[in-house]
PyMOL CGO cylinders between C-alpha atoms (Angstrom):
from pymol import cmd
from pymol.cgo import CYLINDER

trace = [
    CYLINDER, 214.04, 48.36, -49.43, 212.30, 45.23, -48.16, 0.3, 1, 1, 1, 1, 1, 1,
    CYLINDER, 212.30, 45.23, -48.16, 213.62, 45.77, -44.61, 0.3, 1, 1, 1, 1, 1, 1,
    CYLINDER, 213.62, 45.77, -44.61, 211.37, 48.83, -44.16, 0.3, 1, 1, 1, 1, 1, 1,
    CYLINDER, 211.37, 48.83, -44.16, 207.68, 48.56, -43.29, 0.3, 1, 1, 1, 1, 1, 1,
    CYLINDER, 207.68, 48.56, -43.29, 204.87, 50.68, -44.76, 0.3, 1, 1, 1, 1, 1, 1,
    CYLINDER, 204.87, 50.68, -44.76, 205.56, 53.57, -42.36, 0.3, 1, 1, 1, 1, 1, 1,
    CYLINDER, 205.56, 53.57, -42.36, 209.16, 53.81, -43.57, 0.3, 1, 1, 1, 1, 1, 1,
    CYLINDER, 209.16, 53.81, -43.57, 210.67, 52.52, -40.31, 0.3, 1, 1, 1, 1, 1, 1,
    CYLINDER, 210.67, 52.52, -40.31, 212.74, 49.45, -39.58, 0.3, 1, 1, 1, 1, 1, 1,
    CYLINDER, 212.74, 49.45, -39.58, 210.80, 46.77, -37.66, 0.3, 1, 1, 1, 1, 1, 1,
    CYLINDER, 210.80, 46.77, -37.66, 212.34, 45.73, -34.32, 0.3, 1, 1, 1, 1, 1, 1,
    CYLINDER, 212.34, 45.73, -34.32, 213.23, 42.21, -35.46, 0.3, 1, 1, 1, 1, 1, 1,
    CYLINDER, 213.23, 42.21, -35.46, 215.24, 43.60, -38.39, 0.3, 1, 1, 1, 1, 1, 1,
    CYLINDER, 215.24, 43.60, -38.39, 216.90, 46.11, -36.11, 0.3, 1, 1, 1, 1, 1, 1,
    CYLINDER, 216.90, 46.11, -36.11, 217.98, 43.39, -33.68, 0.3, 1, 1, 1, 1, 1, 1,
    CYLINDER, 217.98, 43.39, -33.68, 219.48, 41.42, -36.59, 0.3, 1, 1, 1, 1, 1, 1,
    CYLINDER, 219.48, 41.42, -36.59, 221.67, 44.42, -37.47, 0.3, 1, 1, 1, 1, 1, 1,
    CYLINDER, 221.67, 44.42, -37.47, 223.17, 44.61, -33.95, 0.3, 1, 1, 1, 1, 1, 1,
    CYLINDER, 223.17, 44.61, -33.95, 226.32, 42.69, -33.23, 0.3, 1, 1, 1, 1, 1, 1,
    CYLINDER, 226.32, 42.69, -33.23, 227.02, 41.32, -29.71, 0.3, 1, 1, 1, 1, 1, 1,
    CYLINDER, 227.02, 41.32, -29.71, 229.83, 43.84, -29.21, 0.3, 1, 1, 1, 1, 1, 1,
    CYLINDER, 229.83, 43.84, -29.21, 227.41, 46.72, -30.06, 0.3, 1, 1, 1, 1, 1, 1,
    CYLINDER, 227.41, 46.72, -30.06, 225.35, 45.90, -26.97, 0.3, 1, 1, 1, 1, 1, 1,
    CYLINDER, 225.35, 45.90, -26.97, 228.49, 45.93, -24.81, 0.3, 1, 1, 1, 1, 1, 1,
    CYLINDER, 228.49, 45.93, -24.81, 229.43, 49.36, -26.16, 0.3, 1, 1, 1, 1, 1, 1,
    CYLINDER, 229.43, 49.36, -26.16, 225.93, 50.72, -25.46, 0.3, 1, 1, 1, 1, 1, 1,
    CYLINDER, 225.93, 50.72, -25.46, 225.97, 49.43, -21.88, 0.3, 1, 1, 1, 1, 1, 1,
    CYLINDER, 225.97, 49.43, -21.88, 229.46, 50.89, -21.27, 0.3, 1, 1, 1, 1, 1, 1,
    CYLINDER, 229.46, 50.89, -21.27, 228.39, 54.29, -22.67, 0.3, 1, 1, 1, 1, 1, 1,
    CYLINDER, 228.39, 54.29, -22.67, 225.29, 54.35, -20.44, 0.3, 1, 1, 1, 1, 1, 1,
    CYLINDER, 225.29, 54.35, -20.44, 227.46, 53.50, -17.42, 0.3, 1, 1, 1, 1, 1, 1,
    CYLINDER, 227.46, 53.50, -17.42, 229.96, 56.26, -18.28, 0.3, 1, 1, 1, 1, 1, 1,
    CYLINDER, 229.96, 56.26, -18.28, 227.15, 58.81, -18.68, 0.3, 1, 1, 1, 1, 1, 1,
    CYLINDER, 227.15, 58.81, -18.68, 226.02, 58.09, -15.09, 0.3, 1, 1, 1, 1, 1, 1,
    CYLINDER, 226.02, 58.09, -15.09, 229.44, 58.76, -13.53, 0.3, 1, 1, 1, 1, 1, 1,
    CYLINDER, 229.44, 58.76, -13.53, 228.98, 62.58, -13.20, 0.3, 1, 1, 1, 1, 1, 1,
    CYLINDER, 228.98, 62.58, -13.20, 225.56, 62.11, -11.58, 0.3, 1, 1, 1, 1, 1, 1,
    CYLINDER, 225.56, 62.11, -11.58, 227.03, 59.67, -9.07, 0.3, 1, 1, 1, 1, 1, 1,
    CYLINDER, 227.03, 59.67, -9.07, 229.99, 61.94, -8.32, 0.3, 1, 1, 1, 1, 1, 1,
    CYLINDER, 229.99, 61.94, -8.32, 227.86, 65.02, -7.69, 0.3, 1, 1, 1, 1, 1, 1,
    CYLINDER, 227.86, 65.02, -7.69, 225.40, 63.03, -5.56, 0.3, 1, 1, 1, 1, 1, 1,
    CYLINDER, 225.40, 63.03, -5.56, 228.26, 61.84, -3.35, 0.3, 1, 1, 1, 1, 1, 1,
    CYLINDER, 228.26, 61.84, -3.35, 229.69, 65.36, -3.07, 0.3, 1, 1, 1, 1, 1, 1,
    CYLINDER, 229.69, 65.36, -3.07, 226.27, 66.75, -2.12, 0.3, 1, 1, 1, 1, 1, 1,
    CYLINDER, 226.27, 66.75, -2.12, 225.82, 64.05, 0.53, 0.3, 1, 1, 1, 1, 1, 1,
    CYLINDER, 225.82, 64.05, 0.53, 229.22, 64.87, 2.04, 0.3, 1, 1, 1, 1, 1, 1,
    CYLINDER, 229.22, 64.87, 2.04, 228.27, 68.55, 2.38, 0.3, 1, 1, 1, 1, 1, 1,
    CYLINDER, 228.27, 68.55, 2.38, 225.18, 67.77, 4.47, 0.3, 1, 1, 1, 1, 1, 1,
    CYLINDER, 225.18, 67.77, 4.47, 227.17, 68.19, 7.72, 0.3, 1, 1, 1, 1, 1, 1,
    CYLINDER, 227.17, 68.19, 7.72, 228.77, 71.45, 6.63, 0.3, 1, 1, 1, 1, 1, 1,
    CYLINDER, 228.77, 71.45, 6.63, 227.65, 74.92, 7.66, 0.3, 1, 1, 1, 1, 1, 1,
    CYLINDER, 227.65, 74.92, 7.66, 225.92, 76.82, 4.83, 0.3, 1, 1, 1, 1, 1, 1,
    CYLINDER, 225.92, 76.82, 4.83, 226.81, 80.52, 4.64, 0.3, 1, 1, 1, 1, 1, 1,
    CYLINDER, 226.81, 80.52, 4.64, 225.19, 83.12, 2.38, 0.3, 1, 1, 1, 1, 1, 1,
    CYLINDER, 225.19, 83.12, 2.38, 227.59, 85.83, 1.26, 0.3, 1, 1, 1, 1, 1, 1,
    CYLINDER, 227.59, 85.83, 1.26, 225.95, 88.99, -0.09, 0.3, 1, 1, 1, 1, 1, 1,
    CYLINDER, 225.95, 88.99, -0.09, 228.25, 91.13, -2.23, 0.3, 1, 1, 1, 1, 1, 1,
    CYLINDER, 228.25, 91.13, -2.23, 228.17, 93.97, -4.74, 0.3, 1, 1, 1, 1, 1, 1,
    CYLINDER, 228.17, 93.97, -4.74, 231.02, 94.55, -7.19, 0.3, 1, 1, 1, 1, 1, 1,
    CYLINDER, 231.02, 94.55, -7.19, 233.14, 91.99, -5.33, 0.3, 1, 1, 1, 1, 1, 1,
    CYLINDER, 233.14, 91.99, -5.33, 232.78, 93.79, -1.99, 0.3, 1, 1, 1, 1, 1, 1,
    CYLINDER, 232.78, 93.79, -1.99, 231.21, 91.60, 0.71, 0.3, 1, 1, 1, 1, 1, 1,
    CYLINDER, 231.21, 91.60, 0.71, 228.34, 93.50, 2.31, 0.3, 1, 1, 1, 1, 1, 1,
    CYLINDER, 228.34, 93.50, 2.31, 227.08, 90.82, 4.67, 0.3, 1, 1, 1, 1, 1, 1,
    CYLINDER, 227.08, 90.82, 4.67, 227.49, 87.16, 5.60, 0.3, 1, 1, 1, 1, 1, 1,
    CYLINDER, 227.49, 87.16, 5.60, 224.64, 85.13, 7.05, 0.3, 1, 1, 1, 1, 1, 1,
    CYLINDER, 224.64, 85.13, 7.05, 224.98, 81.63, 8.50, 0.3, 1, 1, 1, 1, 1, 1,
    CYLINDER, 224.98, 81.63, 8.50, 221.94, 79.69, 7.28, 0.3, 1, 1, 1, 1, 1, 1,
    CYLINDER, 221.94, 79.69, 7.28, 222.62, 76.37, 9.02, 0.3, 1, 1, 1, 1, 1, 1,
    CYLINDER, 222.62, 76.37, 9.02, 220.73, 76.30, 12.30, 0.3, 1, 1, 1, 1, 1, 1,
    CYLINDER, 220.73, 76.30, 12.30, 219.03, 79.64, 11.61, 0.3, 1, 1, 1, 1, 1, 1,
    CYLINDER, 219.03, 79.64, 11.61, 215.46, 79.54, 12.91, 0.3, 1, 1, 1, 1, 1, 1,
    CYLINDER, 215.46, 79.54, 12.91, 214.31, 83.12, 12.58, 0.3, 1, 1, 1, 1, 1, 1,
    CYLINDER, 214.31, 83.12, 12.58, 212.80, 85.20, 9.83, 0.3, 1, 1, 1, 1, 1, 1,
    CYLINDER, 212.80, 85.20, 9.83, 214.64, 88.37, 8.87, 0.3, 1, 1, 1, 1, 1, 1,
    CYLINDER, 214.64, 88.37, 8.87, 214.18, 91.00, 6.19, 0.3, 1, 1, 1, 1, 1, 1,
    CYLINDER, 214.18, 91.00, 6.19, 216.61, 93.77, 5.35, 0.3, 1, 1, 1, 1, 1, 1,
    CYLINDER, 216.61, 93.77, 5.35, 217.20, 96.18, 2.50, 0.3, 1, 1, 1, 1, 1, 1,
    CYLINDER, 217.20, 96.18, 2.50, 220.43, 96.73, 0.62, 0.3, 1, 1, 1, 1, 1, 1,
    CYLINDER, 220.43, 96.73, 0.62, 220.59, 100.14, -0.97, 0.3, 1, 1, 1, 1, 1, 1,
    CYLINDER, 220.59, 100.14, -0.97, 222.35, 100.59, -4.30, 0.3, 1, 1, 1, 1, 1, 1,
    CYLINDER, 222.35, 100.59, -4.30, 223.28, 103.53, -6.48, 0.3, 1, 1, 1, 1, 1, 1,
    CYLINDER, 223.28, 103.53, -6.48, 220.58, 106.15, -6.82, 0.3, 1, 1, 1, 1, 1, 1,
    CYLINDER, 220.58, 106.15, -6.82, 217.18, 104.68, -6.04, 0.3, 1, 1, 1, 1, 1, 1,
    CYLINDER, 217.18, 104.68, -6.04, 218.24, 101.02, -6.45, 0.3, 1, 1, 1, 1, 1, 1,
    CYLINDER, 218.24, 101.02, -6.45, 217.29, 98.65, -3.64, 0.3, 1, 1, 1, 1, 1, 1,
    CYLINDER, 217.29, 98.65, -3.64, 217.04, 94.93, -2.95, 0.3, 1, 1, 1, 1, 1, 1,
    CYLINDER, 217.04, 94.93, -2.95, 214.90, 93.57, -0.13, 0.3, 1, 1, 1, 1, 1, 1,
    CYLINDER, 214.90, 93.57, -0.13, 216.44, 90.32, 1.09, 0.3, 1, 1, 1, 1, 1, 1,
    CYLINDER, 216.44, 90.32, 1.09, 214.48, 87.77, 3.13, 0.3, 1, 1, 1, 1, 1, 1,
    CYLINDER, 214.48, 87.77, 3.13, 216.02, 85.03, 5.27, 0.3, 1, 1, 1, 1, 1, 1,
    CYLINDER, 216.02, 85.03, 5.27, 213.52, 82.41, 6.46, 0.3, 1, 1, 1, 1, 1, 1,
    CYLINDER, 213.52, 82.41, 6.46, 215.13, 79.71, 8.55, 0.3, 1, 1, 1, 1, 1, 1,
    CYLINDER, 215.13, 79.71, 8.55, 217.82, 78.03, 6.49, 0.3, 1, 1, 1, 1, 1, 1,
    CYLINDER, 217.82, 78.03, 6.49, 216.92, 79.61, 3.13, 0.3, 1, 1, 1, 1, 1, 1,
    CYLINDER, 216.92, 79.61, 3.13, 217.35, 83.02, 1.50, 0.3, 1, 1, 1, 1, 1, 1,
    CYLINDER, 217.35, 83.02, 1.50, 215.87, 84.96, -1.43, 0.3, 1, 1, 1, 1, 1, 1,
    CYLINDER, 215.87, 84.96, -1.43, 215.52, 88.41, -2.96, 0.3, 1, 1, 1, 1, 1, 1,
    CYLINDER, 215.52, 88.41, -2.96, 211.96, 89.24, -1.98, 0.3, 1, 1, 1, 1, 1, 1,
    CYLINDER, 211.96, 89.24, -1.98, 211.68, 92.53, -3.84, 0.3, 1, 1, 1, 1, 1, 1,
    CYLINDER, 211.68, 92.53, -3.84, 213.78, 94.91, -5.89, 0.3, 1, 1, 1, 1, 1, 1,
    CYLINDER, 213.78, 94.91, -5.89, 213.23, 97.70, -8.36, 0.3, 1, 1, 1, 1, 1, 1,
    CYLINDER, 213.23, 97.70, -8.36, 215.15, 96.23, -11.29, 0.3, 1, 1, 1, 1, 1, 1,
    CYLINDER, 215.15, 96.23, -11.29, 213.31, 96.21, -14.63, 0.3, 1, 1, 1, 1, 1, 1,
    CYLINDER, 213.31, 96.21, -14.63, 213.15, 92.46, -15.30, 0.3, 1, 1, 1, 1, 1, 1,
    CYLINDER, 213.15, 92.46, -15.30, 212.98, 91.04, -11.72, 0.3, 1, 1, 1, 1, 1, 1,
    CYLINDER, 212.98, 91.04, -11.72, 215.34, 88.14, -12.50, 0.3, 1, 1, 1, 1, 1, 1,
    CYLINDER, 215.34, 88.14, -12.50, 216.73, 88.08, -8.95, 0.3, 1, 1, 1, 1, 1, 1,
    CYLINDER, 216.73, 88.08, -8.95, 213.23, 87.95, -7.48, 0.3, 1, 1, 1, 1, 1, 1,
    CYLINDER, 213.23, 87.95, -7.48, 212.17, 85.14, -9.84, 0.3, 1, 1, 1, 1, 1, 1,
    CYLINDER, 212.17, 85.14, -9.84, 215.15, 82.99, -8.83, 0.3, 1, 1, 1, 1, 1, 1,
    CYLINDER, 215.15, 82.99, -8.83, 213.29, 82.12, -5.62, 0.3, 1, 1, 1, 1, 1, 1,
    CYLINDER, 213.29, 82.12, -5.62, 214.52, 80.50, -2.43, 0.3, 1, 1, 1, 1, 1, 1,
    CYLINDER, 214.52, 80.50, -2.43, 218.03, 79.06, -2.22, 0.3, 1, 1, 1, 1, 1, 1,
    CYLINDER, 218.03, 79.06, -2.22, 219.40, 76.84, 0.53, 0.3, 1, 1, 1, 1, 1, 1,
    CYLINDER, 219.40, 76.84, 0.53, 222.14, 74.59, -0.89, 0.3, 1, 1, 1, 1, 1, 1,
    CYLINDER, 222.14, 74.59, -0.89, 225.88, 75.24, -1.20, 0.3, 1, 1, 1, 1, 1, 1,
    CYLINDER, 225.88, 75.24, -1.20, 226.87, 76.32, -4.71, 0.3, 1, 1, 1, 1, 1, 1,
    CYLINDER, 226.87, 76.32, -4.71, 223.57, 78.05, -5.47, 0.3, 1, 1, 1, 1, 1, 1,
    CYLINDER, 223.57, 78.05, -5.47, 223.53, 81.75, -6.35, 0.3, 1, 1, 1, 1, 1, 1,
    CYLINDER, 223.53, 81.75, -6.35, 221.06, 84.58, -6.74, 0.3, 1, 1, 1, 1, 1, 1,
    CYLINDER, 221.06, 84.58, -6.74, 222.03, 87.40, -9.07, 0.3, 1, 1, 1, 1, 1, 1,
    CYLINDER, 222.03, 87.40, -9.07, 220.55, 90.85, -9.68, 0.3, 1, 1, 1, 1, 1, 1,
    CYLINDER, 220.55, 90.85, -9.68, 222.68, 92.13, -12.57, 0.3, 1, 1, 1, 1, 1, 1,
    CYLINDER, 222.68, 92.13, -12.57, 221.27, 95.67, -12.88, 0.3, 1, 1, 1, 1, 1, 1,
    CYLINDER, 221.27, 95.67, -12.88, 222.14, 96.28, -9.20, 0.3, 1, 1, 1, 1, 1, 1,
    CYLINDER, 222.14, 96.28, -9.20, 225.37, 94.22, -9.40, 0.3, 1, 1, 1, 1, 1, 1,
    CYLINDER, 225.37, 94.22, -9.40, 224.24, 92.20, -6.39, 0.3, 1, 1, 1, 1, 1, 1,
    CYLINDER, 224.24, 92.20, -6.39, 225.30, 88.59, -5.82, 0.3, 1, 1, 1, 1, 1, 1,
    CYLINDER, 225.30, 88.59, -5.82, 224.13, 86.20, -3.10, 0.3, 1, 1, 1, 1, 1, 1,
    CYLINDER, 224.13, 86.20, -3.10, 226.36, 83.15, -3.08, 0.3, 1, 1, 1, 1, 1, 1,
    CYLINDER, 226.36, 83.15, -3.08, 225.81, 80.13, -0.87, 0.3, 1, 1, 1, 1, 1, 1,
    CYLINDER, 225.81, 80.13, -0.87, 228.88, 78.19, 0.18, 0.3, 1, 1, 1, 1, 1, 1,
    CYLINDER, 228.88, 78.19, 0.18, 229.68, 75.54, 2.74, 0.3, 1, 1, 1, 1, 1, 1,
    CYLINDER, 229.68, 75.54, 2.74, 232.19, 75.75, 5.52, 0.3, 1, 1, 1, 1, 1, 1,
    CYLINDER, 232.19, 75.75, 5.52, 233.46, 72.48, 6.93, 0.3, 1, 1, 1, 1, 1, 1,
    CYLINDER, 233.46, 72.48, 6.93, 232.79, 72.34, 10.65, 0.3, 1, 1, 1, 1, 1, 1,
    CYLINDER, 232.79, 72.34, 10.65, 235.74, 69.99, 11.23, 0.3, 1, 1, 1, 1, 1, 1,
    CYLINDER, 235.74, 69.99, 11.23, 238.41, 72.56, 10.39, 0.3, 1, 1, 1, 1, 1, 1,
    CYLINDER, 238.41, 72.56, 10.39, 236.61, 75.67, 11.65, 0.3, 1, 1, 1, 1, 1, 1,
    CYLINDER, 236.61, 75.67, 11.65, 235.80, 77.10, 8.24, 0.3, 1, 1, 1, 1, 1, 1,
    CYLINDER, 235.80, 77.10, 8.24, 239.41, 77.11, 7.06, 0.3, 1, 1, 1, 1, 1, 1,
    CYLINDER, 239.41, 77.11, 7.06, 239.96, 76.21, 3.44, 0.3, 1, 1, 1, 1, 1, 1,
    CYLINDER, 239.96, 76.21, 3.44, 242.18, 73.31, 2.45, 0.3, 1, 1, 1, 1, 1, 1,
    CYLINDER, 242.18, 73.31, 2.45, 245.30, 74.39, 0.58, 0.3, 1, 1, 1, 1, 1, 1,
    CYLINDER, 245.30, 74.39, 0.58, 246.91, 72.17, -2.04, 0.3, 1, 1, 1, 1, 1, 1,
    CYLINDER, 246.91, 72.17, -2.04, 250.56, 72.89, -2.72, 0.3, 1, 1, 1, 1, 1, 1,
    CYLINDER, 250.56, 72.89, -2.72, 251.99, 71.41, -5.90, 0.3, 1, 1, 1, 1, 1, 1,
    CYLINDER, 251.99, 71.41, -5.90, 255.71, 70.88, -6.44, 0.3, 1, 1, 1, 1, 1, 1,
]
cmd.load_cgo(trace, "trace")
């Protein structure tokens, strides 16, 4: 009980006495391992900078429209009609896209805001609308790589 101070915590000097040299090595290794995913995704994102970003707008798996965002300089608005009185007003401003307005009850798609990076999505579940941004590699003309395993 003498190792605790009046606040009920262990003072730093007592804490350092409890650590063994190998404990510090383990802590450093664990910190390094925890940074591996961040490094990997940063490298992958940097490699996609040269790729063409395409927004694919679909409802129930059916592609309604594809818009190339890379190099787009204009501002465009269009409406996608749904079942009954459902609608989604989509806005493309340069190299970004968003749902500007819709008549869904909770406005989740509208609140998702602007998207401009591959892998990002905008979803309006009540209208079953999905805007998915993907990248097409300019080197192979947008063709996907196929991996065949034996």
